[in-house]
DOVO-160924 format. One record per residue: x, y, z of N, C-alpha, C in turn. Coordinates in nm, 2 decimals. Example, Ala and Ser with C-alpha at 12.3 -4.5 7.8 and 13.67 -1.06 7.14 Angstrom:
<r <1.32, -0.57, 0.78>, <1.23, -0.45, 0.78>, <1.32, -0.33, 0.78>>
<r <1.28, -0.22, 0.71>, <1.37, -0.11, 0.71>, <1.29, 0.00, 0.79>>
***
This chain:
<r <-13.67, 12.42, -7.67>, <-13.62, 12.30, -7.59>, <-13.49, 12.33, -7.52>>
<r <-13.46, 12.29, -7.38>, <-13.34, 12.34, -7.32>, <-13.24, 12.21, -7.36>>
<r <-13.12, 12.26, -7.26>, <-13.01, 12.10, -7.30>, <-12.97, 12.05, -7.16>>
<r <-13.01, 11.93, -7.24>, <-12.97, 11.84, -7.09>, <-12.86, 11.85, -7.05>>
<r <-12.86, 11.86, -6.94>, <-12.71, 11.86, -6.83>, <-12.65, 11.74, -6.86>>
<r <-12.58, 11.66, -6.89>, <-12.49, 11.55, -6.93>, <-12.39, 11.58, -6.81>>
<r <-12.38, 11.64, -6.75>, <-12.25, 11.63, -6.67>, <-12.27, 11.50, -6.60>>
<r <-12.17, 11.44, -6.54>, <-12.20, 11.34, -6.41>, <-12.23, 11.41, -6.28>>
<r <-12.36, 11.34, -6.19>, <-12.32, 11.35, -6.06>, <-12.25, 11.34, -5.97>>
<r <-12.19, 11.39, -5.87>, <-12.06, 11.43, -5.77>, <-12.14, 11.37, -5.67>>
<r <-12.07, 11.28, -5.59>, <-12.15, 11.25, -5.50>, <-12.01, 11.19, -5.40>>
<r <-12.05, 11.24, -5.30>, <-11.93, 11.27, -5.21>, <-12.04, 11.13, -5.05>>
<r <-11.93, 11.05, -5.05>, <-11.91, 10.93, -4.91>, <-11.88, 10.98, -4.81>>
<r <-11.88, 10.98, -4.66>, <-11.78, 10.97, -4.54>, <-11.82, 10.90, -4.47>>
<r <-11.78, 10.73, -4.44>, <-11.78, 10.62, -4.38>, <-11.63, 10.56, -4.41>>
<r <-11.60, 10.59, -4.28>, <-11.51, 10.52, -4.20>, <-11.46, 10.44, -4.21>>
<r <-11.59, 10.33, -4.22>, <-11.56, 10.17, -4.20>, <-11.54, 10.19, -4.35>>
<r <-11.42, 10.14, -4.47>, <-11.41, 10.12, -4.60>, <-11.48, 9.94, -4.68>>
<r <-11.48, 9.94, -4.65>, <-11.56, 9.81, -4.73>, <-11.67, 9.86, -4.69>>
<r <-11.78, 9.89, -4.63>, <-11.93, 9.99, -4.63>, <-11.93, 10.11, -4.71>>
<r <-11.83, 10.17, -4.69>, <-11.81, 10.30, -4.87>, <-11.83, 10.25, -4.97>>
<r <-11.76, 10.14, -4.93>, <-11.71, 10.07, -5.10>, <-11.83, 9.98, -5.16>>
<r <-11.89, 9.96, -5.10>, <-12.06, 9.87, -5.12>, <-12.13, 9.94, -5.17>>
<r <-12.18, 10.09, -5.09>, <-12.23, 10.22, -5.11>, <-12.16, 10.29, -5.24>>
<r <-12.04, 10.36, -5.23>, <-11.98, 10.30, -5.36>, <-12.03, 10.27, -5.50>>
<r <-12.07, 10.10, -5.47>, <-12.04, 10.09, -5.58>, <-12.25, 10.09, -5.60>>
<r <-12.33, 10.03, -5.53>, <-12.45, 10.04, -5.55>, <-12.48, 10.19, -5.63>>
<r <-12.41, 10.27, -5.58>, <-12.49, 10.39, -5.62>, <-12.45, 10.44, -5.80>>
<r <-12.32, 10.37, -5.84>, <-12.28, 10.35, -5.97>, <-12.39, 10.28, -5.99>>
<r <-12.46, 10.15, -6.01>, <-12.57, 10.09, -6.01>, <-12.66, 10.12, -6.04>>
<r <-12.69, 10.23, -5.88>, <-12.86, 10.35, -5.96>, <-12.77, 10.50, -6.02>>
<r <-12.64, 10.48, -6.06>, <-12.67, 10.64, -6.11>, <-12.51, 10.57, -6.20>>
<r <-12.57, 10.57, -6.35>, <-12.45, 10.49, -6.42>, <-12.38, 10.57, -6.50>>
<r <-12.35, 10.70, -6.45>, <-12.32, 10.87, -6.54>, <-12.27, 10.89, -6.35>>
<r <-12.15, 10.90, -6.33>, <-12.15, 10.89, -6.16>, <-12.01, 10.97, -6.14>>
<r <-11.94, 11.03, -6.05>, <-11.88, 11.09, -6.03>, <-11.88, 11.04, -5.82>>
<r <-11.77, 10.89, -5.77>, <-11.86, 10.94, -5.61>, <-11.68, 10.95, -5.59>>
<r <-11.66, 11.02, -5.45>, <-11.54, 11.04, -5.42>, <-11.61, 11.00, -5.28>>
<r <-11.47, 10.90, -5.20>, <-11.57, 10.86, -5.06>, <-11.46, 10.97, -4.97>>
<r <-11.42, 10.98, -4.84>, <-11.35, 11.05, -4.73>, <-11.35, 10.98, -4.61>>
<r <-11.28, 10.93, -4.55>, <-11.27, 10.85, -4.50>, <-11.32, 10.91, -4.29>>
<r <-11.28, 11.11, -4.33>, <-11.30, 11.21, -4.17>, <-11.39, 11.30, -4.21>>
<r <-11.44, 11.38, -4.13>, <-11.52, 11.48, -4.10>, <-11.42, 11.56, -4.19>>
<r <-11.30, 11.59, -4.13>, <-11.12, 11.67, -4.19>, <-11.16, 11.62, -4.36>>
<r <-11.17, 11.53, -4.35>, <-11.13, 11.56, -4.51>, <-11.28, 11.60, -4.61>>
<r <-11.38, 11.54, -4.54>, <-11.53, 11.61, -4.65>, <-11.55, 11.69, -4.68>>
<r <-11.47, 11.82, -4.52>, <-11.48, 11.92, -4.46>, <-11.40, 11.97, -4.64>>
<r <-11.25, 11.96, -4.64>, <-11.18, 11.99, -4.73>, <-11.19, 11.97, -4.91>>
<r <-11.29, 11.87, -4.88>, <-11.40, 11.84, -5.00>, <-11.51, 11.90, -5.06>>
<r <-11.59, 11.93, -4.96>, <-11.70, 12.02, -5.01>, <-11.67, 12.15, -4.99>>
<r <-11.53, 12.18, -5.00>, <-11.45, 12.30, -4.98>, <-11.43, 12.37, -5.10>>
<r <-11.45, 12.23, -5.21>, <-11.33, 12.26, -5.30>, <-11.43, 12.23, -5.45>>
<r <-11.56, 12.08, -5.38>, <-11.61, 12.05, -5.53>, <-11.79, 12.05, -5.49>>
<r <-11.87, 12.10, -5.55>, <-11.97, 12.11, -5.59>, <-12.05, 12.00, -5.62>>
<r <-12.03, 11.89, -5.48>, <-12.16, 11.78, -5.49>, <-12.28, 11.79, -5.47>>
<r <-12.34, 11.72, -5.55>, <-12.49, 11.65, -5.56>, <-12.56, 11.59, -5.47>>
<r <-12.48, 11.53, -5.44>, <-12.56, 11.42, -5.33>, <-12.41, 11.37, -5.23>>
<r <-12.44, 11.46, -5.03>, <-12.37, 11.41, -5.00>, <-12.37, 11.28, -4.87>>
<r <-12.33, 11.19, -4.85>, <-12.37, 11.07, -4.81>, <-12.36, 11.05, -4.70>>
<r <-12.35, 11.08, -4.59>, <-12.28, 11.05, -4.48>, <-12.36, 10.94, -4.35>>
<r <-12.24, 10.90, -4.24>, <-12.28, 10.87, -4.15>, <-12.26, 10.99, -4.05>>
<r <-12.27, 10.94, -3.87>, <-12.31, 10.94, -3.80>, <-12.20, 10.92, -3.68>>
<r <-12.11, 10.87, -3.69>, <-12.01, 10.75, -3.62>, <-11.90, 10.87, -3.53>>
<r <-11.84, 10.81, -3.41>, <-11.71, 10.86, -3.35>, <-11.61, 10.86, -3.43>>
<r <-11.64, 10.74, -3.41>, <-11.49, 10.66, -3.54>, <-11.44, 10.78, -3.69>>
<r <-11.54, 10.87, -3.71>, <-11.50, 10.99, -3.80>, <-11.41, 11.11, -3.84>>
<r <-11.40, 11.09, -3.65>, <-11.25, 11.14, -3.65>, <-11.30, 11.31, -3.65>>
<r <-11.44, 11.36, -3.58>, <-11.51, 11.54, -3.57>, <-11.63, 11.47, -3.55>>
<r <-11.69, 11.64, -3.58>, <-11.85, 11.63, -3.54>, <-11.92, 11.64, -3.68>>
<r <-11.97, 11.54, -3.70>, <-12.05, 11.52, -3.87>, <-12.12, 11.60, -3.83>>
<r <-12.23, 11.60, -3.73>, <-12.35, 11.66, -3.71>, <-12.33, 11.80, -3.70>>
<r <-12.22, 11.84, -3.71>, <-12.17, 12.01, -3.72>, <-12.19, 12.03, -3.86>>
<r <-12.08, 11.91, -3.98>, <-12.07, 11.92, -4.07>, <-12.20, 11.91, -4.15>>
<r <-12.32, 11.84, -4.13>, <-12.39, 11.84, -4.18>, <-12.52, 11.91, -4.18>>
<r <-12.48, 12.03, -4.03>, <-12.55, 12.12, -4.05>, <-12.48, 12.25, -4.12>>
<r <-12.37, 12.26, -4.17>, <-12.25, 12.33, -4.25>, <-12.26, 12.31, -4.42>>
<r <-12.32, 12.19, -4.45>, <-12.27, 12.18, -4.57>, <-12.35, 12.23, -4.67>>
<r <-12.46, 12.24, -4.64>, <-12.54, 12.37, -4.75>, <-12.48, 12.52, -4.81>>
<r <-12.46, 12.52, -4.70>, <-12.38, 12.68, -4.70>, <-12.21, 12.67, -4.71>>
<r <-12.20, 12.85, -4.81>, <-12.11, 12.85, -4.82>, <-12.01, 12.88, -4.73>>
<r <-11.85, 12.81, -4.78>, <-11.78, 12.78, -4.90>, <-11.83, 12.62, -4.88>>
<r <-11.88, 12.61, -4.80>, <-11.93, 12.43, -4.84>, <-12.00, 12.45, -4.92>>
<r <-12.00, 12.30, -5.03>, <-12.10, 12.30, -5.15>, <-12.20, 12.17, -5.17>>
<r <-12.28, 12.14, -5.10>, <-12.37, 12.02, -5.13>, <-12.51, 12.09, -5.15>>
<r <-12.56, 11.99, -5.26>, <-12.67, 11.97, -5.28>, <-12.80, 11.97, -5.21>>
<r <-12.78, 11.79, -5.17>, <-12.85, 11.70, -5.11>, <-12.76, 11.62, -5.06>>
<r <-12.87, 11.62, -4.92>, <-12.74, 11.52, -4.79>, <-12.89, 11.43, -4.72>>
<r <-12.82, 11.30, -4.72>, <-12.86, 11.17, -4.68>, <-12.77, 11.14, -4.57>>
<r <-12.81, 11.06, -4.50>, <-12.75, 11.08, -4.35>, <-12.82, 10.88, -4.29>>
<r <-12.70, 10.87, -4.29>, <-12.75, 10.65, -4.28>, <-12.69, 10.67, -4.14>>
<r <-12.76, 10.63, -4.07>, <-12.77, 10.57, -3.85>, <-12.75, 10.42, -3.91>>
<r <-12.68, 10.45, -3.85>, <-12.68, 10.30, -3.74>, <-12.74, 10.22, -3.60>>
<r <-12.74, 10.38, -3.55>, <-12.84, 10.30, -3.42>, <-12.96, 10.42, -3.42>>
<r <-13.11, 10.38, -3.41>, <-13.22, 10.44, -3.36>, <-13.17, 10.53, -3.22>>
<r <-13.11, 10.65, -3.27>, <-13.12, 10.75, -3.09>, <-13.29, 10.86, -3.11>>
<r <-13.38, 10.89, -3.02>, <-13.45, 10.98, -3.07>, <-13.34, 11.14, -3.05>>
<r <-13.22, 11.14, -2.96>, <-13.17, 11.25, -2.98>, <-13.16, 11.29, -3.08>>
<r <-13.09, 11.21, -3.18>, <-12.98, 11.18, -3.29>, <-13.08, 11.24, -3.43>>
<r <-13.21, 11.16, -3.42>, <-13.31, 11.22, -3.55>, <-13.34, 11.37, -3.45>>
<r <-13.40, 11.41, -3.36>, <-13.49, 11.54, -3.28>, <-13.35, 11.62, -3.37>>
<r <-13.23, 11.60, -3.38>, <-13.11, 11.71, -3.39>, <-13.11, 11.72, -3.54>>
<r <-13.17, 11.62, -3.65>, <-13.18, 11.60, -3.80>, <-13.27, 11.65, -3.87>>
<r <-13.34, 11.67, -3.74>, <-13.49, 11.76, -3.81>, <-13.49, 11.93, -3.80>>
<r <-13.38, 11.95, -3.77>, <-13.35, 12.07, -3.77>, <-13.28, 12.12, -3.84>>
<r <-13.16, 12.03, -3.89>, <-13.05, 12.10, -3.94>, <-13.14, 12.04, -4.18>>
<r <-13.04, 12.07, -4.20>, <-13.06, 12.07, -4.37>, <-13.03, 11.90, -4.38>>
<r <-13.12, 11.83, -4.38>, <-13.11, 11.72, -4.43>, <-13.21, 11.67, -4.52>>
<r <-13.13, 11.56, -4.60>, <-13.30, 11.53, -4.69>, <-13.35, 11.40, -4.69>>
<r <-13.30, 11.29, -4.67>, <-13.33, 11.20, -4.58>, <-13.26, 11.18, -4.51>>
<r <-13.31, 11.05, -4.40>, <-13.23, 10.95, -4.33>, <-13.26, 10.81, -4.36>>
<r <-13.15, 10.75, -4.34>, <-13.18, 10.61, -4.35>, <-13.09, 10.51, -4.26>>
<r <-13.20, 10.42, -4.19>, <-13.15, 10.38, -4.13>, <-13.20, 10.23, -4.13>>
<r <-13.10, 10.14, -4.12>, <-13.09, 10.04, -4.22>, <-13.19, 9.94, -4.11>>
<r <-13.20, 9.93, -3.94>, <-13.26, 9.87, -3.84>, <-13.38, 9.93, -3.87>>
<r <-13.44, 9.96, -3.95>, <-13.58, 10.08, -3.89>, <-13.67, 10.09, -4.07>>
<r <-13.79, 9.97, -4.05>, <-13.83, 9.99, -4.19>, <-13.91, 10.13, -4.20>>
<r <-13.89, 10.22, -4.16>, <-13.96, 10.36, -4.17>, <-13.92, 10.47, -4.18>>
<r <-13.78, 10.41, -4.23>, <-13.68, 10.56, -4.27>, <-13.72, 10.65, -4.35>>
<r <-13.78, 10.62, -4.42>, <-13.89, 10.72, -4.50>, <-14.00, 10.79, -4.46>>
<r <-14.02, 10.80, -4.34>, <-14.07, 10.88, -4.29>, <-13.98, 11.01, -4.23>>
<r <-13.86, 11.04, -4.23>, <-13.75, 11.16, -4.24>, <-13.73, 11.14, -4.31>>
<r <-13.74, 11.13, -4.42>, <-13.76, 11.27, -4.55>, <-13.84, 11.32, -4.57>>
<r <-13.74, 11.42, -4.59>, <-13.77, 11.55, -4.66>, <-13.90, 11.55, -4.78>>
<r <-14.00, 11.64, -4.78>, <-14.07, 11.64, -4.92>, <-14.06, 11.77, -5.02>>
***
């Protein structure tokens, strides 16, 4: 038998809305009791964290209020020197161009709270 990894999951949440980020952090904590969640409020802060820590999951929005190009960060976050094993993008509006761009990026899931079909955008 192999050894069981008991290290806590490392999750990075990039959201400029502190209330929304805190709600996400709490829900992640309920879903994964052994989790270490870090919240970043800007693209620059998330990029710096991704350069220092290997995250099991990177959850990000794409809003302009993040102070940078979140799509560019998503495109790079699975390549060295940035370190994210899985990426989930939270959409706040259903835009065809954004979805088309996300399909070409290393994204593991897309969640649009206004769209019941969000699971159609997840990778298999």
